Structure formats: structure tokens, C-alpha cells
C-alpha positions in Angstrom: 0.0 0.0 0.0 1.3 3.4 -1.0 0.4 6.3 1.2 0.0 9.7 -0.5 2.3 12.2 1.1 2.4 15.6 -0.5 5.8 17.3 -1.1 5.8 21.0 -1.7 8.1 22.3 -4.4 7.6 25.9 -5.3 4.0 26.3 -6.4 3.3 22.7 -7.2 2.7 19.8 -4.8 3.8 16.3 -5.7 2.5 13.1 -4.2 4.5 10.0 -3.4 2.9 8.4 -6.4 3.9 11.2 -8.7 7.5 10.9 -7.5 7.6 7.1 -7.9 6.4 7.6 -11.5 9.1 10.2 -12.1 11.7 7.6 -11.0 10.6 5.7 -14.2 11.2 8.7 -16.5 13.5 8.4 -19.4 14.8 11.9 -18.4 17.7 11.5 -15.9 17.1 14.9 -14.5 13.5 13.9 -13.5 14.7 10.7 -11.9 17.4 12.5 -10.0 15.0 15.2 -8.7 12.4 12.6 -7.7 15.0 10.6 -5.8 16.3 13.7 -4.1 12.8 14.7 -2.9 11.9 11.2 -1.8 15.1 10.8 0.1 14.3 13.9 2.2 11.4 12.1 3.8 12.6 9.0 5.7 9.0 7.8 6.4 8.2 7.7 2.7 11.7 6.7 1.7 11.6 3.5 3.7 8.2 2.2 2.5 8.0 -1.1 0.6 6.7 0.8 -2.5 9.7 3.2 -2.5 12.1 0.4 -1.9 10.7 -1.7 -4.8 10.8 1.4 -7.1 14.4 2.1 -6.1 15.4 -1.5 -7.0 13.8 -1.0 -10.4 15.7 2.4 -10.8 19.0 0.7 -9.9 18.4 -2.0 -12.5 17.6 0.6 -15.1 20.7 2.6 -14.2 22.9 -0.5 -14.3 21.5 -1.3 -17.8 22.1 2.2 -19.0 25.7 2.2 -17.7 26.4 -1.1 -19.4 24.8 0.1 -22.6 26.8 3.4 -22.6 30.0 1.5 -21.8 29.4 -1.0 -24.5 28.4 1.5 -27.1 31.6 3.5 -26.6 33.8 0.4 -26.6 34.6 1.0 -22.9 35.8 4.5 -23.6 33.0 6.5 -22.1 30.5 6.2 -19.3 27.5 8.0 -17.9 29.3 11.2 -16.9 30.0 11.8 -20.5 26.3 11.4 -21.3 24.7 13.1 -18.3 27.5 15.1 -16.7 29.4 14.6 -13.4 26.2 14.8 -11.3 25.2 11.4 -12.6 27.9 9.6 -10.7 26.7 11.2 -7.4 23.1 10.3 -8.2 24.0 6.7 -9.1 26.1 6.3 -5.9 23.2 7.6 -3.8 20.7 5.2 -5.5 23.1 2.3 -5.0 23.6 3.2 -1.4 19.9 3.7 -0.7 19.1 0.3 -2.2 21.8 -1.3 -0.1 20.6 0.5 3.1 16.8 0.1 2.9 16.3 -2.9 0.7 15.4 -6.4 1.9 18.6 -8.5 1.3 16.5 -11.6 1.1 15.0 -10.4 -2.2 17.0 -12.0 -5.0 16.1 -9.2 -7.4 17.6 -6.6 -5.0 20.8 -8.6 -4.4 21.2 -9.1 -8.2 20.7 -5.4 -8.8 23.4 -4.6 -6.2 25.8 -7.2 -7.5 25.4 -5.9 -11.1 26.1 -2.4 -10.0 29.0 -0.2 -11.0 31.7 0.0 -8.5 35.5 -0.1 -8.1 37.1 -3.5 -7.8 38.4 -2.7 -4.3 35.0 -1.4 -3.1 34.2 -2.2 0.5 30.6 -2.3 -0.6 31.0 -5.2 -3.0 33.3 -7.1 -0.5 30.5 -6.8 2.1 27.9 -8.0 -0.5 30.1 -11.0 -1.5 30.7 -11.9 2.1 27.0 -11.8 2.9 26.3 -14.0 -0.1 29.0 -16.5 0.8 27.7 -16.8 4.4 24.1 -17.4 3.1 22.6 -14.2 4.5 22.0 -13.0 0.9 20.5 -14.8 -2.0 21.3 -14.0 -5.6 19.4 -15.8 -8.4 20.0 -13.5 -11.4 
């Protein structure tokens, strides 16, 4: 169940549902802004609906990163496409999914595992450790 919280932004008011829909936008700026607004309200940010939407956003971003990387032959990434702000946005989405998501959800674990990170990342070491000890499940 999604509750309808209203978020004031200038002269317009956006509901949680509006913001969750904007997370699905093809426009990176809309996704980034919706994420920013949602993240400012912990009560909404930690709902099951928001958590599920964030997993879907992370999957989308992972696919876009892979596509951009492949299309450029590995020479360019998302900052070249969207600017440096994209890296910060992506890191925040990845961190949010890691923090608020249910690690028993194979879709979530697969999204985290397929994320973009440095090879020496503490995040991925922690994820691998959890998977090895059976506290996480990954069926991608």
C-alpha cells in the first residue's frame, strides 16, 4: 500500500505516487529530482513501494551504464552522457538500495551485484561476504 504524502516544491505539490512515477522517467534529471525529494522524507523513503521502485531504478541505471559503456567500446561512461552529477546520483541510489532494501530479495541482491563499483570497493566485498555466508540470495 502506498500512502499519499504531499511534497511542496515551489507552487506545485507532488504526491509520493507522482515521485515514484518520475523515477521511471526516461529523463535522468526527473529521476534525479524525484530521488532527491523522496530521500528527504525518511517515512516515505523506507516504504515497501519506494524500496521496490528504487530497486527498479537501480536495475535501469545498471543497464544504462552497461549500454553506454558497451556503445563506446569502454571509452565513455555516464558522466560523458549526463555530466558529473550522474555519478553522485548513481552512488546515492546504489547506497539507498543497499541500506533500505530487503537483502532476502534476489532481485535486489542481483541489482546490487550488477552495480557499477571499483574493484576494491568495500561495498562489494561486504555483499560478496554476505552471499558466501548465506545471508543473501542471488538468483539472477
